[in-house]
All heavy atoms as an XYZ file, in Angstrom:
817
protein
N     -18.732    -12.798    -21.632
C     -18.238    -12.985    -20.296
C     -19.360    -12.720    -19.305
O     -20.095    -11.764    -19.439
C     -17.066    -12.048    -20.050
C     -16.568    -12.138    -18.638
S     -14.855    -11.824    -18.450
C     -14.594    -10.208    -18.128
N     -19.453    -13.555    -18.332
C     -20.506    -13.427    -17.341
C     -20.209    -12.278    -16.385
O     -19.060    -11.946    -16.130
C     -20.609    -14.732    -16.554
O     -21.480    -14.577    -15.482
N     -21.263    -11.670    -15.842
C     -21.087    -10.622    -14.847
C     -20.854    -11.209    -13.460
O     -20.716    -10.481    -12.502
C     -22.315     -9.710    -14.797
C     -22.341     -8.740    -15.958
O     -21.268     -8.496    -16.540
O     -23.416     -8.240    -16.272
N     -20.829    -12.510    -13.359
C     -20.621    -13.162    -12.089
C     -19.137    -13.408    -11.860
O     -18.387    -13.675    -12.781
C     -21.357    -14.498    -12.052
O     -21.010    -15.205    -10.883
N     -18.729    -13.306    -10.623
C     -17.331    -13.571    -10.279
C     -17.119    -15.034     -9.925
O     -16.011    -15.457     -9.657
C     -16.929    -12.730     -9.075
S     -16.929    -10.988     -9.428
N     -18.155    -15.822     -9.916
C     -18.067    -17.194     -9.453
C     -17.091    -18.026    -10.271
O     -16.388    -18.867     -9.738
C     -19.460    -17.842     -9.470
C     -19.461    -19.242     -8.917
C     -19.303    -19.439     -7.565
C     -19.598    -20.326     -9.740
C     -19.293    -20.714     -7.040
C     -19.586    -21.599     -9.228
C     -19.437    -21.793     -7.874
N     -17.012    -17.799    -11.575
C     -16.170    -18.608    -12.425
C     -14.686    -18.464    -12.099
O     -13.890    -19.323    -12.437
C     -16.408    -18.277    -13.899
C     -15.978    -16.890    -14.281
C     -14.700    -16.652    -14.754
C     -16.844    -15.814    -14.155
C     -14.302    -15.373    -15.096
C     -16.451    -14.552    -14.486
C     -15.176    -14.336    -14.958
O     -14.780    -13.080    -15.281
N     -14.282    -17.428    -11.414
C     -12.872    -17.226    -11.097
C     -12.437    -18.010     -9.876
O     -11.251    -18.111     -9.607
C     -12.560    -15.742    -10.852
O     -13.297    -15.293     -9.734
C     -12.873    -14.922    -12.077
N     -13.371    -18.566     -9.139
C     -13.037    -19.284     -7.922
C     -13.279    -20.778     -8.124
O     -14.405    -21.238     -8.169
C     -13.899    -18.792     -6.748
C     -13.718    -17.334     -6.490
N     -12.636    -16.835     -5.833
C     -14.457    -16.263     -6.848
C     -12.725    -15.529     -5.767
N     -13.825    -15.143     -6.378
N     -12.201    -21.526     -8.227
C     -12.353    -22.960     -8.435
C     -12.399    -23.713     -7.122
O     -12.814    -24.857     -7.082
C     -11.207    -23.492     -9.300
O      -9.978    -23.214     -8.667
N     -11.971    -23.107     -6.048
C     -11.966    -23.786     -4.755
C     -13.064    -23.220     -3.865
O     -12.811    -22.499     -2.930
C     -10.602    -23.664     -4.085
C     -10.168    -22.228     -3.936
O     -10.773    -21.336     -4.513
N      -9.137    -21.991     -3.167
N     -14.278    -23.584     -4.143
C     -15.427    -23.112     -3.386
C     -15.533    -23.924     -2.100
O     -15.376    -25.139     -2.105
C     -16.722    -23.256     -4.212
C     -17.932    -22.881     -3.387
C     -16.632    -22.415     -5.456
N     -15.771    -23.238     -0.997
C     -15.907    -23.919      0.288
C     -17.269    -24.600      0.342
O     -18.298    -23.965      0.139
C     -15.794    -22.912      1.449
C     -14.417    -22.269      1.424
C     -16.060    -23.590      2.777
C     -14.272    -21.113      2.385
N     -17.255    -25.883      0.596
C     -18.515    -26.616      0.726
C     -19.078    -26.309      2.104
O     -18.389    -26.435      3.118
C     -18.292    -28.122      0.529
C     -17.759    -28.351     -0.873
C     -19.563    -28.905      0.827
C     -17.510    -29.775     -1.228
N     -20.334    -25.912      2.125
C     -20.944    -25.508      3.377
C     -21.545    -26.698      4.098
O     -22.163    -27.560      3.501
C     -22.037    -24.482      3.119
C     -21.522    -23.196      2.559
C     -22.634    -22.204      2.308
O     -23.777    -22.462      2.620
N     -22.294    -21.067      1.749
N     -21.328    -26.737      5.381
C     -22.027    -27.687      6.237
C     -22.589    -26.886      7.392
O     -22.558    -25.660      7.376
C     -21.086    -28.818      6.701
C     -19.890    -28.290      7.469
O     -19.966    -27.253      8.110
N     -18.784    -29.000      7.393
N     -23.075    -27.558      8.407
C     -23.708    -26.820      9.499
C     -22.731    -25.895     10.221
O     -23.122    -24.881     10.764
C     -24.340    -27.790     10.494
O     -23.338    -28.632     11.033
N     -21.438    -26.212     10.202
C     -20.447    -25.377     10.891
C     -20.076    -24.137     10.077
O     -19.683    -23.127     10.642
C     -19.201    -26.195     11.190
N     -20.175    -24.209      8.749
C     -19.767    -23.084      7.911
C     -20.943    -22.411      7.215
O     -20.754    -21.704      6.253
C     -18.757    -23.544      6.841
O     -19.377    -24.526      6.024
C     -17.496    -24.066      7.463
N     -22.144    -22.623      7.693
C     -23.344    -22.067      7.072
C     -23.293    -20.548      7.058
O     -22.999    -19.913      8.049
C     -24.586    -22.532      7.830
C     -25.882    -22.039      7.290
C     -26.490    -23.020      6.363
C     -27.890    -22.570      5.984
N     -28.035    -22.419      4.584
N     -23.538    -19.973      5.891
C     -23.601    -18.524      5.749
C     -25.062    -18.103      5.805
O     -25.923    -18.756      5.256
C     -23.009    -18.097      4.416
C     -21.547    -18.357      4.322
C     -20.975    -18.154      2.949
N     -21.730    -17.267      2.091
C     -21.549    -17.182      0.783
N     -20.662    -17.906      0.190
N     -22.259    -16.365      0.057
N     -25.302    -16.988      6.445
C     -26.664    -16.494      6.567
C     -26.796    -15.158      5.853
O     -25.905    -14.319      5.920
C     -27.050    -16.314      8.038
C     -27.144    -17.615      8.769
C     -26.080    -18.088      9.527
C     -28.293    -18.388      8.689
C     -26.162    -19.293     10.191
C     -28.384    -19.598      9.347
C     -27.318    -20.044     10.093
O     -27.398    -21.238     10.730
N     -27.932    -14.978      5.201
C     -28.230    -13.690      4.592
C     -28.838    -12.800      5.663
O     -29.563    -13.265      6.529
C     -29.198    -13.858      3.426
C     -28.580    -14.557      2.242
C     -29.494    -14.532      1.049
C     -28.782    -15.137     -0.141
N     -29.575    -15.017     -1.354
N     -28.527    -11.532      5.591
C     -29.096    -10.601      6.553
C     -29.852     -9.514      5.811
O     -29.631     -9.276      4.630
C     -28.003    -10.007      7.455
C     -27.203     -8.905      6.826
C     -27.488     -7.578      7.130
C     -26.177     -9.166      5.940
C     -26.779     -6.555      6.545
C     -25.453     -8.143      5.361
C     -25.761     -6.843      5.667
O     -25.050     -5.828      5.090
N     -30.742     -8.859      6.521
C     -31.533     -7.777      5.932
C     -30.634     -6.568      5.726
O     -29.953     -6.117      6.639
C     -32.698     -7.412      6.850
C     -33.597     -6.347      6.282
C     -34.855     -6.241      7.092
C     -35.750     -5.106      6.673
N     -35.903     -4.872      5.284
N     -30.628     -6.073      4.514
C     -29.799     -4.916      4.185
C     -30.499     -3.660      4.681
O     -31.644     -3.398      4.328
C     -29.561     -4.818      2.667
C     -28.991     -6.125      2.127
C     -28.623     -3.663      2.355
C     -28.969     -6.190      0.612
N     -29.807     -2.895      5.483
C     -30.370     -1.668      6.038
C     -30.542     -0.612      4.936
O     -29.684     -0.485      4.064
C     -29.459     -1.111      7.127
C     -29.293     -2.032      8.316
C     -30.588     -2.225      9.063
O     -31.380     -1.265      9.163
O     -30.816     -3.342      9.548
N     -31.623      0.151      4.958
C     -31.848      1.199      3.949
C     -30.719      2.230      3.900
O     -30.373      2.726      2.831
C     -33.164      1.848      4.375
C     -33.837      0.862      5.250
C     -32.755      0.041      5.875
N     -30.130      2.541      5.057
C     -29.036      3.512      5.091
C     -27.820      2.989      4.334
O     -27.124      3.744      3.643
C     -28.632      3.836      6.538
C     -29.709      4.498      7.360
C     -30.707      3.481      7.952
O     -30.384      2.283      8.042
O     -31.801      3.915      8.323
N     -27.565      1.694      4.447
C     -26.440      1.080      3.749
C     -26.675      1.076      2.246
O     -25.771      1.374      1.465
C     -26.226     -0.342      4.265
C     -24.982     -1.072      3.792
C     -23.729     -0.299      4.170
C     -24.938     -2.456      4.375
N     -27.891      0.776      1.831
C     -28.227      0.825      0.411
C     -28.090      2.242     -0.141
O     -27.585      2.434     -1.249
C     -29.653      0.325      0.178
C     -29.853     -1.174      0.236
C     -31.322     -1.511      0.047
C     -29.018     -1.873     -0.810
N     -28.521      3.211      0.633
C     -28.403      4.601      0.201
C     -26.939      4.994      0.054
O     -26.563      5.693     -0.892
C     -29.102      5.533      1.200
C     -29.211      6.957      0.740
C     -30.007      7.106     -0.548
O     -30.947      6.339     -0.789
O     -29.660      8.011     -1.327
N     -26.104      4.515      0.957
C     -24.678      4.810      0.876
C     -24.061      4.187     -0.384
O     -23.260      4.823     -1.067
C     -23.970      4.292      2.124
C     -22.539      4.723      2.230
C     -21.911      4.281      3.535
O     -22.558      3.677      4.392
N     -20.632      4.578      3.686
N     -24.447      2.958     -0.713
C     -23.947      2.312     -1.927
C     -24.425      3.081     -3.161
O     -23.656      3.315     -4.097
C     -24.377      0.831     -1.995
C     -23.677      0.029     -0.898
C     -24.074      0.235     -3.366
C     -24.147     -1.406     -0.771
N     -25.688      3.496     -3.170
C     -26.212      4.275     -4.298
C     -25.438      5.573     -4.489
O     -25.102      5.955     -5.614
C     -27.695      4.597     -4.089
C     -28.616      3.433     -4.276
C     -30.052      3.847     -3.995
C     -30.981      2.663     -4.012
N     -32.361      3.021     -3.678
N     -25.161      6.269     -3.382
C     -24.415      7.527     -3.462
C     -22.994      7.299     -3.962
O     -22.481      8.079     -4.769
C     -24.395      8.213     -2.095
C     -25.724      8.781     -1.620
C     -25.607      9.278     -0.174
C     -26.191      9.888     -2.538
N     -22.358      6.232     -3.506
C     -21.001      5.920     -3.959
C     -20.999      5.550     -5.441
O     -20.107      5.948     -6.183
C     -20.401      4.782     -3.132
C     -20.073      5.149     -1.709
C     -18.950      6.164     -1.602
O     -18.049      6.185     -2.453
O     -18.984      6.961     -0.650
N     -22.007      4.825     -5.870
C     -22.108      4.444     -7.284
C     -22.288      5.691     -8.148
O     -21.650      5.839     -9.191
C     -23.291      3.483     -7.468
C     -23.465      2.991     -8.878
C     -24.633      2.031     -8.970
C     -24.867      1.665    -10.414
N     -26.077      0.893    -10.602
N     -23.130      6.599     -7.701
C     -23.355      7.846     -8.440
C     -22.103      8.718     -8.430
O     -21.745      9.316     -9.443
C     -24.522      8.600     -7.816
C     -24.920      9.837     -8.572
C     -26.136     10.508     -7.943
O     -27.092      9.809     -7.583
O     -26.090     11.744     -7.813
N     -21.429      8.772     -7.299
C     -20.215      9.584     -7.162
C     -19.108      9.109     -8.103
O     -18.427      9.910     -8.731
C     -19.712      9.527     -5.718
C     -18.422     10.297     -5.459
C     -17.883     10.054     -4.060
N     -17.487      8.679     -3.831
C     -16.326      8.137     -4.206
N     -15.439      8.855     -4.855
N     -16.060      6.880     -3.924
N     -18.962      7.798     -8.229
C     -17.889      7.250     -9.064
C     -18.278      7.141    -10.528
O     -17.407      7.134    -11.390
C     -17.470      5.859     -8.571
O     -18.598      4.977     -8.645
C     -16.948      5.917     -7.154
N     -19.572      7.007    -10.801
C     -20.023      6.838    -12.178
C     -19.736      5.454    -12.744
O     -19.718      5.276    -13.957
N     -19.513      4.480    -11.880
C     -19.173      3.121    -12.316
C     -20.348      2.192    -12.059
O     -20.884      2.136    -10.947
C     -17.912      2.625    -11.586
C     -16.728      3.483    -12.013
C     -17.650      1.158    -11.845
C     -15.431      3.137    -11.357
N     -20.725      1.439    -13.091
C     -21.839      0.490    -12.955
C     -21.376     -0.734    -12.158
O     -20.176     -0.968    -11.984
C     -22.317      0.043    -14.331
O     -21.310     -0.738    -14.958
N     -22.338     -1.506    -11.710
C     -22.024     -2.714    -10.944
C     -21.232     -3.714    -11.784
O     -20.262     -4.310    -11.300
C     -23.308     -3.352    -10.427
N     -21.604     -3.895    -13.049
C     -20.886     -4.854    -13.888
C     -19.451     -4.393    -14.148
O     -18.522     -5.207    -14.147
C     -21.627     -5.100    -15.200
O     -21.776     -3.912    -15.922
N     -19.259     -3.101    -14.332
C     -17.899     -2.588    -14.535
C     -17.070     -2.741    -13.258
O     -15.874     -3.055    -13.309
C     -17.951     -1.128    -14.957
C     -16.603     -0.566    -15.281
C     -16.716      0.807    -15.900
N     -15.414      1.453    -15.885
C     -15.221      2.745    -15.905
N     -16.266      3.559    -15.973
N     -14.019      3.250    -15.876
N     -17.685     -2.539    -12.110
C     -16.999     -2.718    -10.832
C     -16.516     -4.156    -10.684
O     -15.369     -4.403    -10.324
C     -17.926     -2.350     -9.675
C     -17.348     -2.524     -8.269
C     -16.353     -1.407     -7.968
C     -18.457     -2.534     -7.245
N     -17.391     -5.106    -11.001
C     -17.021     -6.515    -10.882
C     -15.958     -6.912    -11.893
O     -15.035     -7.660    -11.562
C     -18.256     -7.406    -11.031
C     -19.298     -7.286     -9.923
C     -20.468     -8.209    -10.206
C     -18.693     -7.588     -8.570
N     -16.087     -6.421    -13.121
C     -15.091     -6.761    -14.141
C     -13.717     -6.214    -13.785
O     -12.703     -6.862    -14.017
C     -15.523     -6.243    -15.503
C     -16.551     -7.119    -16.177
C     -16.679     -6.799    -17.655
N     -16.873     -5.391    -17.944
C     -18.045     -4.789    -18.068
N     -19.157     -5.484    -17.915
N     -18.134     -3.511    -18.342
N     -13.668     -5.022    -13.219
C     -12.376     -4.431    -12.893
C     -11.733     -5.038    -11.649
O     -10.551     -4.863    -11.421
C     -12.505     -2.918    -12.723
O     -13.344     -2.619    -11.637
N     -12.508     -5.762    -10.856
C     -11.993     -6.410     -9.647
C     -12.309     -7.913     -9.645
O     -12.486     -8.506     -8.591
C     -12.609     -5.770     -8.398
C     -12.214     -4.354     -8.195
N     -12.927     -3.303     -8.735
C     -11.179     -3.797     -7.533
C     -12.343     -2.165     -8.390
N     -11.283     -2.438     -7.670
N     -12.371     -8.528    -10.826
C     -12.805     -9.924    -10.917
C     -11.938    -10.864    -10.096
O     -12.415    -11.877     -9.592
C     -12.846    -10.391    -12.374
C     -11.489    -10.580    -12.989
C     -10.860    -11.809    -12.950
C     -10.826     -9.525    -13.605
C      -9.600    -11.982    -13.498
C      -9.578     -9.687    -14.150
C      -8.967    -10.916    -14.099
O      -7.728    -11.078    -14.638
N     -10.666    -10.561     -9.937
C      -9.764    -11.434     -9.208
C      -9.902    -11.288     -7.687
O      -9.343    -12.077     -6.945
C      -8.322    -11.155     -9.627
C      -7.927     -9.729     -9.463
N      -8.401     -8.726    -10.298
C      -7.131     -9.109     -8.556
C      -7.899     -7.568     -9.907
N      -7.131     -7.769     -8.863
N     -10.645    -10.300     -7.219
C     -10.815    -10.049     -5.794
C     -12.220    -10.308     -5.268
O     -12.408    -10.423     -4.062
C     -10.477     -8.581     -5.480
C      -9.066     -8.114     -5.767
C      -8.960     -6.616     -5.537
C      -8.069     -8.850     -4.902
N     -13.203    -10.360     -6.136
C     -14.585    -10.384     -5.651
C     -14.966    -11.741     -5.054
O     -14.436    -12.775     -5.437
C     -15.555     -9.951     -6.732
S     -15.818    -11.135     -8.021
N     -15.887    -11.710     -4.096
C     -16.305    -12.938     -3.427
C     -17.084    -13.862     -4.361
O     -17.697    -13.402     -5.324
C     -17.203    -12.449     -2.286
C     -17.459    -11.022     -2.522
C     -16.524    -10.526     -3.550
N     -17.055    -15.157     -4.078
C     -17.801    -16.116     -4.905
C     -19.291    -15.793     -4.929
O     -19.836    -15.293     -3.950
C     -17.574    -17.462     -4.213
C     -16.411    -17.267     -3.331
C     -16.347    -15.807     -2.987
N     -19.906    -16.065     -6.056
C     -21.354    -15.967     -6.249
C     -21.891    -14.546     -6.361
O     -23.082    -14.355     -6.506
C     -22.100    -16.715     -5.143
C     -21.705    -18.162     -5.004
C     -22.213    -18.789     -3.723
O     -22.847    -18.090     -2.914
O     -21.951    -19.982     -3.533
N     -21.047    -13.542     -6.290
C     -21.516    -12.154     -6.415
C     -21.668    -11.807     -7.889
O     -20.801    -12.115     -8.694
C     -20.529    -11.194     -5.752
C     -20.883     -9.709     -5.822
C     -22.205     -9.426     -5.102
C     -19.762     -8.879     -5.220
N     -22.791    -11.184     -8.241
C     -23.020    -10.792     -9.633
C     -23.572     -9.367     -9.699
O     -24.089     -8.835     -8.711
C     -23.999    -11.760    -10.302
O     -25.295    -11.585     -9.792
N     -23.463     -8.779    -10.868
C     -23.991     -7.429    -11.082
C     -25.508     -7.417    -10.927
O     -26.082     -6.432    -10.451
C     -23.586     -6.923    -12.458
N     -26.168     -8.495    -11.331
C     -27.627     -8.585    -11.165
C     -28.019     -8.537     -9.695
O     -29.028     -7.926     -9.339
C     -28.170     -9.857    -11.802
C     -28.117     -9.822    -13.311
O     -28.080     -8.709    -13.883
O     -28.110    -10.898    -13.930
N     -27.236     -9.186     -8.847
C     -27.527     -9.161     -7.409
C     -27.445     -7.737     -6.874
O     -28.325     -7.294     -6.128
C     -26.544    -10.058     -6.653
C     -26.744    -11.527     -6.888
S     -25.434    -12.524     -6.172
C     -25.716    -12.265     -4.446
N     -26.404     -7.028     -7.264
C     -26.231     -5.644     -6.804
C     -27.391     -4.774     -7.302
O     -27.945     -3.978     -6.554
C     -24.874     -5.086     -7.279
C     -23.734     -5.902     -6.675
C     -24.744     -3.609     -6.907
C     -22.378     -5.625     -7.267
N     -27.768     -4.963     -8.564
C     -28.908     -4.233     -9.112
C     -30.201     -4.522     -8.367
O     -31.013     -3.615     -8.148
N     -30.387     -5.770     -7.964
C     -31.586     -6.136     -7.205
C     -31.599     -5.486     -5.828
O     -32.650     -5.089     -5.338
C     -31.698     -7.655     -7.084
C     -32.112     -8.311     -8.373
O     -32.683     -7.674     -9.260
N     -31.812     -9.585     -8.504
N     -30.446     -5.373     -5.190
C     -30.392     -4.681     -3.893
C     -30.801     -3.229     -4.060
O     -31.629     -2.724     -3.310
C     -28.987     -4.656     -3.298
C     -28.285     -5.929     -3.102
C     -28.817     -7.192     -3.017
C     -26.875     -6.090     -2.980
N     -27.810     -8.097     -2.846
C     -26.623     -7.458     -2.814
C     -25.805     -5.210     -2.991
C     -25.337     -7.963     -2.656
C     -24.536     -5.708     -2.827
C     -24.301     -7.076     -2.660
N     -30.184     -2.580     -5.041
C     -30.392     -1.142     -5.205
C     -31.804     -0.791     -5.658
O     -32.303      0.291     -5.359
C     -29.355     -0.573     -6.175
C     -27.893     -0.733     -5.726
C     -26.952     -0.202     -6.788
C     -27.650     -0.050     -4.397
N     -32.448     -1.704     -6.389
C     -33.815     -1.441     -6.836
C     -34.852     -1.827     -5.788
O     -36.017     -1.491     -5.924
C     -34.096     -2.204     -8.130
O     -34.128     -3.598     -7.869
N     -34.436     -2.552     -4.769
C     -35.359     -2.975     -3.724
C     -36.030     -4.308     -3.976
O     -36.862     -4.745     -3.194
N     -35.677     -4.981     -5.075
C     -36.272     -6.293     -5.355
C     -35.766     -7.355     -4.386
O     -36.452     -8.339     -4.138
C     -35.975     -6.719     -6.793
C     -36.791     -5.975     -7.823
C     -36.609     -6.557     -9.209
N     -35.246     -6.442     -9.685
C     -34.786     -5.445    -10.431
N     -35.590     -4.464    -10.775
N     -33.536     -5.421    -10.817
N     -34.560     -7.163     -3.850
C     -33.988     -8.081     -2.876
C     -33.694     -7.300     -1.609
O     -33.091     -6.231     -1.665
C     -32.674     -8.698     -3.406
O     -32.944     -9.371     -4.620
C     -32.077     -9.662     -2.414
N     -34.096     -7.841     -0.473
C     -33.869     -7.144      0.791
C     -32.847     -7.850      1.668
O     -32.453     -7.307      2.697
C     -35.181     -7.031      1.591
O     -35.695     -8.344      1.833
C     -36.201     -6.190      0.836
N     -32.405     -9.046      1.271
C     -31.417     -9.782      2.052
C     -30.236    -10.154      1.172
O     -30.393    -10.395     -0.013
C     -32.025    -11.056      2.647
C     -33.051    -10.792      3.709
C     -33.489    -12.065      4.352
C     -34.439    -11.778      5.504
N     -34.766    -12.998      6.230
N     -29.047    -10.203      1.798
C     -27.834    -10.554      1.065
C     -26.787    -11.048      2.050
O     -26.903    -10.842      3.261
C     -27.302     -9.358      0.305
N     -25.773    -11.696      1.513
C     -24.652    -12.099      2.341
C     -23.872    -10.858      2.749
O     -23.616     -9.981      1.934
C     -23.727    -13.067      1.603
C     -24.363    -14.402      1.330
C     -24.467    -14.881      0.035
C     -24.867    -15.178      2.360
C     -25.055    -16.108     -0.225
C     -25.463    -16.399      2.116
C     -25.549    -16.864      0.822
O     -26.133    -18.064      0.569
N     -23.480    -10.804      4.006
C     -22.768     -9.651      4.533
C     -21.494     -9.381      3.745
O     -21.191     -8.235      3.422
C     -22.442     -9.876      6.007
C     -21.615     -8.771      6.560
C     -22.069     -7.573      7.044
C     -20.194     -8.715      6.645
N     -21.006     -6.795      7.442
C     -19.833     -7.480      7.202
C     -19.183     -9.597      6.310
C     -18.529     -7.102      7.429
C     -17.875     -9.221      6.530
C     -17.564     -7.991      7.082
N     -20.738    -10.439      3.407
C     -19.467    -10.218      2.712
C     -19.663     -9.620      1.323
O     -18.821     -8.867      0.847
C     -18.625    -11.501      2.637
C     -19.235    -12.627      1.855
C     -20.034    -13.615      2.698
O     -20.450    -13.268      3.818
O     -20.253    -14.732      2.218
N     -20.798     -9.895      0.667
C     -21.078     -9.313     -0.643
C     -21.329     -7.810     -0.523
O     -20.736     -7.006     -1.250
C     -22.281     -9.985     -1.291
C     -22.010    -11.380     -1.756
N     -22.993    -12.165     -2.273
C     -20.874    -12.115     -1.790
C     -22.482    -13.334     -2.617
N     -21.191    -13.328     -2.320
N     -22.212     -7.441      0.384
C     -22.564     -6.032      0.556
C     -21.342     -5.237      1.027
O     -21.045     -4.157      0.503
C     -23.733     -5.866      1.552
C     -24.053     -4.407      1.792
C     -24.956     -6.607      1.052
N     -20.613     -5.792      1.967
C     -19.428     -5.124      2.487
C     -18.374     -4.949      1.397
O     -17.764     -3.877      1.283
C     -18.860     -5.929      3.657
C     -17.757     -5.207      4.365
O     -17.919     -4.053      4.738
N     -16.644     -5.874      4.549
N     -18.162     -5.960      0.572
C     -17.176     -5.892     -0.497
C     -17.538     -4.790     -1.503
O     -16.678     -4.000     -1.897
C     -17.071     -7.244     -1.209
C     -15.988     -7.296     -2.229
C     -14.687     -7.637     -2.026
C     -16.103     -6.983     -3.620
N     -13.987     -7.551     -3.210
C     -14.836     -7.151     -4.202
C     -17.153     -6.575     -4.430
C     -14.588     -6.930     -5.551
C     -16.909     -6.345     -5.775
C     -15.638     -6.525     -6.324
N     -18.805     -4.741     -1.896
C     -19.253     -3.729     -2.865
C     -19.050     -2.327     -2.295
O     -18.514     -1.444     -2.973
C     -20.729     -3.962     -3.260
C     -21.288     -2.786     -4.046
C     -20.865     -5.250     -4.059
N     -19.442     -2.112     -1.063
C     -19.287     -0.791     -0.448
C     -17.811     -0.411     -0.328
O     -17.433      0.725     -0.631
C     -19.960     -0.759      0.923
C     -19.958      0.590      1.628
C     -20.633      1.661      0.776
C     -20.627      0.486      2.973
N     -16.958     -1.348      0.079
C     -15.522     -1.057      0.192
C     -14.915     -0.690     -1.161
O     -14.102      0.226     -1.248
C     -14.780     -2.263      0.766
C     -14.972     -2.454      2.247
C     -14.252     -3.688      2.765
O     -13.709     -4.478      1.948
O     -14.232     -3.856      3.991
N     -15.287     -1.413     -2.211
C     -14.723     -1.137     -3.536
C     -15.182      0.221     -4.064
O     -14.397      0.980     -4.599
C     -15.098     -2.235     -4.533
C     -14.444     -3.557     -4.277
C     -12.912     -3.448     -4.317
N     -12.263     -4.605     -3.742
C     -11.954     -4.765     -2.451
N     -12.278     -3.862     -1.575
N     -11.332     -5.837     -2.033
N     -16.471      0.517     -3.920
C     -16.967      1.820     -4.375
C     -16.310      2.959     -3.592
O     -15.972      3.997     -4.150
C     -18.483      1.917     -4.253
C     -19.238      1.457     -5.477
C     -20.240      0.503     -5.394
C     -18.969      1.987     -6.734
C     -20.938      0.084     -6.510
C     -19.661      1.583     -7.857
C     -20.642      0.629     -7.738
O     -21.334      0.222     -8.855
N     -16.119      2.783     -2.295
C     -15.528      3.822     -1.460
C     -14.077      4.095     -1.854
O     -13.617      5.233     -1.787
C     -15.609      3.414      0.021
O     -16.978      3.161      0.352
C     -15.081      4.508      0.936
N     -13.364      3.059     -2.297
C     -11.946      3.193     -2.645
C     -11.720      3.876     -3.996
O     -10.611      4.332     -4.278
C     -11.289      1.817     -2.656
N     -12.756      3.990     -4.809
C     -12.625      4.571     -6.146
C     -12.752      6.089     -6.060
O     -13.658      6.600     -5.406
C     -13.700      3.994     -7.097
C     -13.499      2.496     -7.246
C     -13.661      4.684     -8.449
C     -14.630      1.806     -7.965
N     -11.854      6.820     -6.732
C     -11.962      8.288     -6.708
C     -13.206      8.789     -7.447
O     -13.742      8.099     -8.313
C     -10.691      8.769     -7.401
C     -10.094      7.591     -8.065
C     -10.708      6.356     -7.479
N     -13.622      9.995     -7.119
C     -14.795     10.602     -7.755
C     -14.510     10.910     -9.223
O     -13.372     11.182     -9.601
C     -15.169     11.905     -7.052
O     -15.498     11.665     -5.719
N     -15.599     10.910    -10.024
C     -15.436     11.287    -11.425
C     -15.272     12.795    -11.494
O     -15.806     13.543    -10.675
C     -16.644     10.831    -12.284
C     -17.973     11.393    -11.736
C     -16.708      9.345    -12.410
C     -19.157     11.132    -12.617
N     -14.531     13.225    -12.484
C     -14.319     14.656    -12.684
C     -15.204     15.119    -13.827
O     -15.019     14.698    -14.966
C     -12.851     14.939    -13.021
C     -11.895     14.526    -11.924
C     -12.080     15.346    -10.649
O     -12.404     16.524    -10.713
N     -11.921     14.708     -9.517
N     -16.176     15.939    -13.540
C     -17.050     16.474    -14.565
C     -16.437     17.751    -15.127
O     -16.016     18.634    -14.381
C     -18.449     16.759    -13.998
C     -19.191     15.548    -13.457
C     -20.509     15.999    -12.847
C     -19.442     14.540    -14.554
N     -16.376     17.807    -16.447
C     -15.811     18.991    -17.081
C     -16.819     20.128    -17.068
O     -17.984     19.942    -17.361
C     -15.422     18.673    -18.515
C     -14.312     17.679    -18.644
C     -13.925     17.432    -20.072
O     -14.161     18.322    -20.934
O     -13.410     16.343    -20.362
N     -16.347     21.293    -16.702
C     -17.209     22.473    -16.696
C     -17.126     23.137    -18.062
O     -16.061     23.299    -18.630
C     -16.768     23.447    -15.621
C     -16.980     22.886    -14.228
C     -16.617     23.906    -13.165
O     -16.668     25.118    -13.446
O     -16.301     23.479    -12.061
N     -18.274     23.531    -18.588
C     -18.314     24.168    -19.900
C     -18.563     25.643    -19.748
O     -19.230     26.128    -18.930
C     -19.408     23.516    -20.779
C     -19.480     24.207    -22.116
C     -19.123     22.051    -20.915
């Protein structure tokens, strides 16, 4: 199974000049917030996408999220970054067992 959510959306909006989507520069503070949420929940990007495959935006993949967090990609679609942050924020923290 692919880590991309694109296969779940059969009705992709064809872009023209009126519906053109623009990538924006991801702010370092926003990336840091996503990293902290990912660490807090203990959920990988691919697991996040698999558990919400029916809700995720078209063309979003775990590789894209990994590229943002590693700094290899500095621009992304706003709806992708916003969706990832919202999903991570909604997940409860992991409970670490004390020994």
